[in-house]
Steps between C-alpha positions, in 0.01 A plus 500: 500500500200580280717667236762226486523193280431195713803325648418169668625338816380169643492413871442125521478255787731199520601239754843419643531201267371690195163330455363801310803545274352314204170686527679836496715393206181429305350835605818677390492321164136591442566864589799507268295344218246779555765769470529565874857522624565466873727777624498383863469131594428476873453153650408494868436253782209535740700603806288732713787570740696655212203634303573870553872459441437306179241755387752782545748325270237404242349847474844656468580269209169574330570871526858462374378310193237762421214251537157656447301176520547238772355157428444316828453124512489346843348505847255750658734626775803627309319786316438668834874546561575581136235768464579669830868507414425637152317795653782550750741525205265737309457243223157462342484240221196311377451154645390202291353207692622187326458140613430530871368346817229723651659828392171548312279525810406813692600353837865531398463789255407728789831423671705638210606864475196664342702769319666213315216255463270753333719430196457120524322277249528148365367147531199402708549130566230497767140558384321833500396603850154468648367597840546216746133403501508473119800266485446149373701350786299699757171384354620142464565488876167664572325256263658200675455608864212746485697783661787735409861381543635552855806692372647649183742219411253306286624649173853370561405166657272394215765498225687179584196286592337596168798366307535194725139386474489567127797267459353235730169504315661491155748227594225237495473185712875429514688787659869524414725798432467418130118480502482820703720683245308355208174613657625853549619509139167361378289754686361749246591867482279697740451865588622795300268772633620807696402324824630154413847447348527245220638176641642189336799270513663276245449566131214725396677708232528799736871462577797351319601170659339358813303741720573414863392827653123524474414866437497580129406867482555839662332838520665841484484737796629830632525647847255771600607657833174698523262204464336404829357165601568162660831323459508121469448444873225757542696807616349820361757755389653699217683339211369228270598343172287597202445226241492617138210410271294403806738219588526331160761222501733388223690185410857516375405574139216739587691771686411841353770677302348843566415684822203317661407805709777533756447779755154570361213447743252491214494137391690376806356344814644467851235279663187324380236572764288212371575212268362567148251232395719383212784420745290354783553135601214248473238517772454163673287428810709543814567187710469725806128554439 
């Protein structure tokens, strides 16, 4: 593959009623505008009972079309079947991680065929990793209760309450769906460091139109099968994502147009052992004391 001109294929998640069709059409348009032609268009449903069967068909089509570069946009389970089937068919493309749900975390990355995933790189939607005891959510729990969390689910559980209570606070004295939405839109842009994604909703000149999603930036990562450390739930093992430029994150118009250091350990980081002072949250007295 290294000596071939890139030929692109896209494996993209959809639902039975086509809820992701418009999003893929926009992705296809943007790729086309950038001079990227899609040789293999592979929509798929998340059907674990047929995952291996579907993977066999998808990989065969990618091979038939001479695809060197597979762009994956979707869930964290499907790449396991795809990569294992690719190796079974002696097919070794590069893998580009596009818009995704938790494909960019080590917990799932370790479940993919490592001969394949060593050629994977793309978007880091989640923040740069830290050890568990350096995570903001871990320390927030410890700050509130005076002891470590009882299990490792705190990082997932915290996301929705953070958004909910931000909206409740910003809605003001009269809570309605409209005041809640207005409050979320009014909340200023926050974050933007390697450890804290930039967040905003509404109109802050970061996106065209109305921003409903929240996260406004992304890092760039690559898979290092030889890196050893904790995954997101504390399991120590081999295989971690490396974040280029020490986890620097970019908004839509800031994405680098040259190689940011992919597959180069110098300048990349897998895990922050401690939180750098410039990224540390404020230090308030703990109510538990």
